[in-house]
N, C-alpha and C positions, 0 to 999 in steps of 0.2 A: 464716200458715203453718201446715199440719197439724203436731199435736204427737202424740206417741206417747204411749199410756196409761201413767199413772204408776204403778209396781208396787213398791213399798218391799217389800213381803211378799206371796209367794204360796204358798198350802199346796193342793197338788194331790192329791185323793183320787179313784183309779180302781177302779171294780168293775165290770170287763168280763172276759169270757171272753179267754182267750190267744188271741193272733191277731188280734183284732177291731180294737183300736186302741191305738196307745202312748200313754203320757201326754204324750209331747213333741206328736205330731198333734194330739191332743185338746185340749191348752191351746192350741196354735197357733191350730187353726180357731175355737175359741171367742174367743181375743182378737181375731181378724180380725173376728168378728161383733160383738163391743163396740165395735172400732173403727170398722166400717161405721155403727153404730148413733150413735156418738159424732158423726161426721162429718155424718149426716143432720140431726142435731139443729142442729148448729152451722152448718150451709148451710140450716137451714128447709126442707128438701126433702121434703116429704109424701109422694112416689112413693120413694125411697129409704128413707122411715121406714117405710113399708108393706111395703117388700122384706124388711127386717130383723126386722119386728113384724107378720106378715100378719094375725095375729087382732083388729088394733086394729078398734074399731067405729066407725062413722059418728060417732056423738057423740065418740069419742076424736079422731078427725081434725079435726072442728071445733074441739075446744079447742085442740089442738096450731096450728091456723091461726089462731085468734084471738090465741093468745100470740105467736107469730110476727110478727103484723101489728103487733104494739105494739113490737116491736124493732128497733133499728137494728144491734145486734151483739150475738152470744152465743158465749161460750167456754165448753165443757164438759171436766171433766176427770174421769175415771173411774181411782180408784185400786183395784186389785182387792186385797183381802186373803185371800178364800179362794175354792177353786174344787173342788166336787166332781163327778166324772163318774160316772154309774151307767148302762152302755149306751148308749142313743141320747138319756138325759137328762143335765141338768147343772144345778147351782145354782152361782152366782157371786155373793159377798157383798162388798162394799166401801163407798167414800164417793165420792158424786159433788159435783163442785164447779161452779156455775154463775156466770159473770160476765155480767150482763146489762146492756147500755147501751139503754134505751127511746128512743123518736123524739123525746122531749121532752129527752132529755141526762142522765137520771138514770142513775148507775150503782149498780146492785145486784149482791149477791154472795149465793149461797144455797149451803149445803154440809149433804148429809144423807146418811144410810145407804142403801144400797141391797140389795135381792135381786132377782136376775133368774134366771128358771127359764127354761132352754132346752132344744129338742130337735133332734135331727138330722131334716132334711127334703130328701129329694132331694140326698144328699151334701154338705149344707151345714147349718150350725147356724142356728137362727131363735129369737128371743126369744118365748116363750109368754107370761110375764107378768112384771111389773115392781112390787116392792113397795118 
């Protein structure tokens, strides 16, 4: 069952000209993009992943495919800790937690900080880089 993004603390900083975008609409659109990204990874859907991260290289797509091929199950939680929007650019920082179950039954957990840089493109936000 799909889970919502965990968000115990969110700091939103907007640097935009008046009337361009509201804090609520930018935050909402960015959160939707992050949810789309989370679901693409969980469902191991390379097409959906490329939709939200169109700059993925063929080598990166192959790495995702190899990783997905080894998994029976994957759960991803993104906890947003800060969000800064400057015009058509944004940076989101937080923590990503993954639960992996491999095809041979191993249960693995990973927790790591993230920094995503996003940009608006054709009236939607896309992820440019993942650190």
